[in-house]
C-alpha positions in Angstrom: -32.0 -95.5 100.9 -31.5 -94.0 97.5 -28.2 -92.2 96.6 -30.2 -89.8 94.6 -31.3 -90.7 91.1 -29.7 -88.5 88.5 -27.3 -86.8 90.9 -23.7 -86.7 89.9 -21.2 -88.6 91.9 -18.9 -86.2 93.8 -15.9 -87.9 95.2 -14.1 -84.8 96.7 -10.7 -86.3 96.0 -11.4 -89.5 97.8 -9.1 -92.5 97.2 -10.4 -95.7 95.8 -10.1 -97.3 99.3 -12.1 -94.4 100.8 -14.8 -94.7 98.2 -15.0 -98.5 98.8 -15.4 -97.9 102.6 -18.1 -95.3 102.0 -20.1 -97.5 99.6 -19.8 -100.6 101.7 -21.0 -98.8 104.9 -23.9 -97.2 102.9 -25.1 -100.6 101.8 -24.7 -102.1 105.3 -26.5 -99.2 107.0 -29.3 -99.2 104.5 -29.9 -102.9 105.0 -29.4 -103.2 108.8 -29.9 -99.8 110.4 -32.5 -97.9 108.5 -35.4 -100.3 109.1 -35.2 -99.9 112.8 -34.3 -96.2 113.0 -37.9 -95.0 113.8 -38.4 -97.7 116.4 -35.2 -96.8 118.2 -36.4 -93.2 118.4 -40.0 -94.1 119.4 -38.9 -96.6 122.1 -35.9 -94.6 123.5 -33.8 -97.7 122.8 -30.1 -97.5 121.9 -29.6 -99.8 118.9 -26.3 -101.2 120.2 -26.7 -104.3 118.1 -25.8 -102.2 115.1 -22.4 -101.7 116.6 -21.9 -105.4 116.5 -22.8 -105.4 112.8 -20.2 -102.8 112.1 -17.6 -104.7 114.1 -18.3 -107.9 112.2 -17.6 -106.1 109.0 -14.4 -104.3 110.3 -15.9 -100.9 110.6 -15.1 -100.2 114.3 -11.9 -99.1 115.8 -11.0 -97.3 112.6 -8.4 -95.0 114.0 -7.1 -97.3 116.7 -3.5 -98.5 115.8 -3.2 -102.0 114.3 -1.0 -103.0 117.3 -4.2 -102.7 119.4 -6.5 -104.4 117.0 -7.7 -101.4 115.0 -7.5 -100.4 111.4 -5.1 -97.4 111.8 -7.1 -95.3 109.4 -7.4 -91.5 109.3 -10.1 -89.0 110.3 -11.4 -88.9 106.7 -12.4 -92.5 106.9 -14.0 -91.9 110.3 -16.1 -89.1 108.7 -17.1 -91.2 105.7 -18.3 -94.1 107.9 -20.1 -91.9 110.4 -21.9 -89.9 107.6 -23.3 -93.1 106.0 -24.4 -94.5 109.3 -26.2 -91.3 110.2 -28.0 -91.2 106.8 -29.7 -94.5 107.9 -30.0 -94.0 111.7 -28.8 -90.9 113.6 -28.9 -92.8 116.9 -26.5 -95.4 115.6 -24.3 -92.6 114.3 -24.1 -91.2 117.8 -23.4 -94.6 119.3 -20.6 -95.1 116.8 -18.6 -92.7 119.1 -18.5 -95.5 121.6 -15.9 -97.3 119.5 -14.7 -94.4 117.3 -15.2 -91.2 119.2 -13.6 -88.9 121.8 -13.0 -91.4 124.6 -11.2 -94.1 122.6 -9.3 -91.4 120.6 -8.1 -89.9 123.9 -7.0 -93.3 125.2 -5.1 -94.0 121.9 -3.4 -90.6 122.0 -2.9 -89.8 125.6 -3.3 -93.0 127.6 -0.6 -95.0 129.4 0.7 -98.1 127.7 -1.1 -100.2 130.3 -4.4 -98.3 129.6 -4.0 -98.8 125.9 -3.3 -102.5 126.2 -6.2 -103.0 128.6 -8.9 -101.2 126.7 -8.2 -100.5 123.0 -8.3 -104.1 121.7 -11.8 -104.6 123.3 -13.0 -101.2 122.1 -11.8 -101.9 118.5 -14.0 -105.1 118.4 -17.0 -103.3 120.0 -16.7 -105.6 123.0 -16.3 -102.6 125.2 -18.3 -99.4 124.7 -17.1 -96.1 125.9 -18.6 -92.7 126.9 -17.1 -89.2 127.3 -18.4 -87.3 130.3 -17.7 -83.6 130.6 -20.9 -81.7 131.3 -22.3 -80.8 134.7 -25.2 -78.6 135.8 -22.8 -75.6 136.0 -20.2 -76.8 133.5 -21.0 -77.1 129.8 -19.0 -74.9 127.5 -17.2 -73.6 130.7 -15.0 -76.7 131.3 -13.1 -74.8 133.9 -16.1 -74.8 136.2 -16.2 -78.6 136.6 -17.1 -79.5 140.3 -17.1 -83.3 140.3 -14.1 -84.1 142.5 -11.5 -86.8 142.5 -9.3 -86.9 145.7 -6.3 -89.2 146.2 -6.4 -91.5 149.1 -3.4 -93.8 149.4 -3.3 -95.9 146.2 -6.8 -95.0 145.3 -8.8 -92.0 144.1 -12.2 -91.2 145.5 -14.8 -89.5 143.3 -17.8 -87.5 144.4 -20.2 -85.5 142.4 -22.4 -85.8 139.3 -22.3 -85.4 135.5 -25.0 -84.5 133.1 -25.8 -85.2 129.4 -23.5 -88.2 129.1 -24.2 -89.8 125.7 -24.3 -93.6 125.7 -24.3 -93.7 129.5 -26.9 -96.4 129.6 -24.9 -98.8 127.4 -21.2 -97.8 128.0 -18.8 -100.1 129.8 -16.0 -97.5 130.3 -16.4 -93.8 131.1 -13.8 -91.1 130.6 -14.8 -88.5 133.2 -13.5 -84.9 133.6 -13.0 -84.1 137.3 -11.6 -81.5 139.5 -8.4 -82.9 141.0 -6.8 -79.9 142.6 -8.1 -76.6 144.2 -6.5 -74.5 141.4 -9.1 -72.4 139.6 -10.4 -73.0 136.1 -9.0 -75.7 133.9 -5.7 -75.8 135.8 -7.4 -77.9 138.4 -9.3 -80.2 136.0 -8.1 -83.7 135.0 -9.7 -86.9 133.9 -10.2 -90.5 135.2 -11.4 -93.8 133.7 -14.3 -95.4 135.5 -15.7 -98.8 134.6 -19.4 -99.6 134.9 -20.1 -101.5 138.0 -17.6 -99.7 140.2 -19.0 -99.4 143.7 -20.3 -95.9 144.3 -20.9 -95.2 140.6 -24.5 -95.2 139.3 -26.1 -94.3 135.9 -29.3 -92.4 136.1 -32.4 -92.8 133.9 -32.5 -92.0 130.2 -33.0 -88.3 129.7 -36.1 -87.3 127.8 -34.8 -85.3 124.9 -36.3 -83.6 121.8 -34.3 -85.8 119.5 -31.6 -88.5 119.5 -33.8 -90.5 121.9 -31.9 -93.8 121.3 -28.5 -92.7 122.5 -28.8 -93.7 126.1 -28.0 -90.2 127.4 -28.2 -90.1 131.2 -26.8 -88.5 134.4 -23.8 -90.1 136.2 -23.6 -90.0 140.0 -20.5 -90.7 142.1 -20.8 -91.3 145.8 -17.5 -92.1 147.4 -16.6 -94.0 144.2 -13.1 -95.5 144.7 -10.9 -96.3 141.7 -7.3 -97.5 141.6 -4.7 -94.7 141.1 -3.7 -96.2 137.8 -7.2 -95.3 136.5 -6.3 -91.6 136.6 -6.2 -90.8 132.9 -4.8 -87.2 133.0 -3.5 -85.2 135.9 -4.7 -81.7 136.5 -3.1 -79.1 134.2 -3.2 -81.1 131.0 -6.8 -80.3 130.0 -5.8 -78.5 126.8 -4.2 -81.7 125.5 -7.5 -83.5 126.1 -9.6 -80.8 124.5 -7.4 -81.0 121.4 -8.5 -84.6 121.0 -12.1 -83.4 121.3 -11.5 -81.1 118.3 -11.0 -84.1 116.1 -14.2 -85.6 117.4 -16.0 -82.3 116.8 -15.4 -83.0 113.1 -15.9 -86.8 112.9 -18.9 -86.9 115.2 -21.4 -84.0 115.6 -21.2 -82.3 112.2 -20.8 -85.5 110.3 -24.0 -86.9 111.8 -25.8 -83.6 110.9 -24.6 -84.0 107.4 -25.8 -87.6 107.1 -29.2 -86.7 108.5 -29.6 -83.7 106.2 -28.7 -85.8 103.2 -31.4 -88.4 104.3 -34.0 -85.7 104.7 -33.2 -84.2 101.3 -33.3 -87.6 99.5 -36.6 -88.4 101.2 -38.3 -85.1 100.3 -37.2 -85.3 96.7 -39.0 -88.6 96.4 -42.0 -87.3 98.2 -42.3 -84.2 95.8 -42.0 -86.4 92.8 -44.8 -88.7 93.9 -47.2 -86.2 95.6 -49.9 -85.0 93.1 -51.6 -81.6 93.7 -53.6 -79.6 91.2 -53.2 -82.3 88.7 -49.4 -82.6 88.6 -46.5 -83.6 90.9 -45.3 -81.1 93.4 -41.8 -81.5 91.9 -43.0 -79.6 88.8 -43.7 -76.4 90.9 -40.9 -74.0 90.2 -41.0 -72.4 93.6 -40.5 -75.9 95.2 -37.7 -76.7 92.8 -35.9 -73.6 94.0 -36.2 -74.9 97.6 -34.7 -78.2 96.6 -31.9 -76.3 94.8 -31.1 -74.3 97.9 -31.1 -77.5 100.1 -28.7 -79.1 97.7 -26.4 -76.0 97.7 -26.4 -76.1 101.5 -25.5 -79.8 101.7 -22.8 -79.6 99.1 -21.2 -76.6 100.8 -21.3 -78.4 104.2 -19.8 -81.6 102.8 -17.0 -79.6 101.1 -16.1 -77.9 104.4 -16.2 -81.1 106.4 -14.2 -83.1 104.0 -11.6 -80.4 103.7 -11.2 -80.0 107.4 -10.9 -83.8 107.9 -8.3 -84.1 105.2 -6.3 -81.2 106.7 -6.3 -83.1 110.1 -4.9 -86.2 108.3 -2.2 -84.0 106.7 -1.2 -82.6 110.1 -2.7 -79.2 109.4 -5.6 -79.2 112.0 -6.8 -75.8 113.1 -9.2 -74.4 115.6 -10.8 -72.2 112.9 -11.4 -75.1 110.6 -13.1 -77.1 113.3 -15.3 -74.2 114.5 -16.3 -73.0 111.0 -17.2 -76.5 109.9 -19.1 -77.4 113.1 -21.1 -74.2 113.2 -21.9 -74.2 109.5 -22.9 -77.8 109.2 -25.1 -77.5 112.4 -27.0 -74.5 110.9 -27.2 -76.2 107.5 -28.8 -79.3 108.9 -31.5 -77.3 110.8 -32.3 -75.4 107.7 -32.5 -78.5 105.4 -34.5 -80.7 107.8 -36.9 -77.8 108.7 -37.5 -77.2 105.0 -38.2 -80.9 104.5 -40.8 -80.7 107.2 -42.4 -77.7 105.5 -42.4 -79.2 102.0 -44.0 -82.4 103.3 -46.9 -80.4 104.8 -49.0 -82.3 107.4 -47.0 -85.4 106.6 -43.9 -83.6 107.9 -45.5 -83.5 111.4 -46.4 -87.2 111.4 -44.3 -89.9 113.0 -45.3 -92.1 110.1 -42.8 -90.2 108.1 -39.1 -89.5 108.9 -39.2 -85.7 108.5 -40.0 -84.6 112.0 -37.5 -87.1 113.4 -34.8 -85.8 111.1 -35.4 -82.3 112.4 -35.5 -83.3 116.0 -32.3 -85.3 115.7 -30.2 -82.4 114.4 -31.7 -79.5 116.4 -29.8 -80.3 119.6 -26.5 -80.7 117.7 -26.1 -77.0 117.6 -25.8 -77.1 121.4 -23.7 -80.2 122.0 -19.9 -80.2 121.5 -19.8 -76.5 121.9 -22.7 -74.2 121.0 -22.7 -72.4 117.7 -22.1 -69.2 119.7 -19.0 -70.6 121.4 -17.6 -71.7 118.0 -18.3 -68.2 116.6 -16.3 -66.8 119.5 -13.4 -69.1 118.6 -13.6 -68.1 114.9 -13.6 -64.4 115.8 -10.7 -64.9 118.2 -8.6 -66.5 115.5 -9.5 -63.7 113.0 -8.6 -60.9 115.4 -5.4 -62.6 116.6 -4.1 -62.7 113.0 -4.0 -66.6 113.0 -6.9 -67.0 110.6 -5.9 -67.7 107.0 -7.0 -69.9 104.1 
């Protein structure tokens, strides 16, 4: 994977350590992840072996505190690592959330001491993979409509219901599952439980056939009188806003970061293609109209990266905000669709062929505008912050 011949290095105020992390992961991903990216997509096979590569080099459990075997780094480092992984393989970028995404971040921030001690050291080493399960047939953006139920019975809790669109379900060992714990309406009645793979009454469905990100092991979860110990209750009903605040951080380090990495990969690939493709006696890259398209793609990517890095740095400085998260997520999603779609167009018929990466890049980012809150939901959040007077630069 080329970093882009002739392109200026833009460090965005990164520290020497952050630049070293970025460059190390880029080299690692180029060598180990990129060669198998198309195969993982074609065979619907989650490349979990790539997580072991990351773990061996110390690039898992980045934000997990050192006391539990992690590196204790910030969100910015998480973003840099995820971006470089996604440039090489989007499916691996998604699976990176198994060790460095919403579920482990929630356990580190909100779990009991017993839960942290039990799970975090194994997660940090990629010996245990996690999954976050929120969506249901009638509960996506509307978390308050969760119907999967968890009912206390003595020293146990019994779960019944199903969940949809659970990323990494086919490979995860531990699931953080949002459930309805009391009859109170909306989010007041919603809490969360931790369920381990193999628990009686808990089954994982078949891999869902998606447009893109086919190697993420996304599947349905089914609970039929699934009994877990009471100490596996992660969050009682009424504290859902605390959990969703954790998801805000993952909405930066996961979804938009992967989109940025894929857009960068599509851009670098199409630049090389236009330089080499000869039409009417000269390279396509010499056509002014196509040069303008490349310029627009670069402008889009640079703007998206600046937004994302600024938002991540603000989180690390203790200045996280809903509007930063929503503006960044929505813009980067839209940018990635524009850039990858343009790459397909510029590649002509080759853009439609699975022999080239362009159609896969487009497919991999298209669904990201829906996951982790649709663009429309994030625009609602932005407008709400503006009209309430809370929006400022």
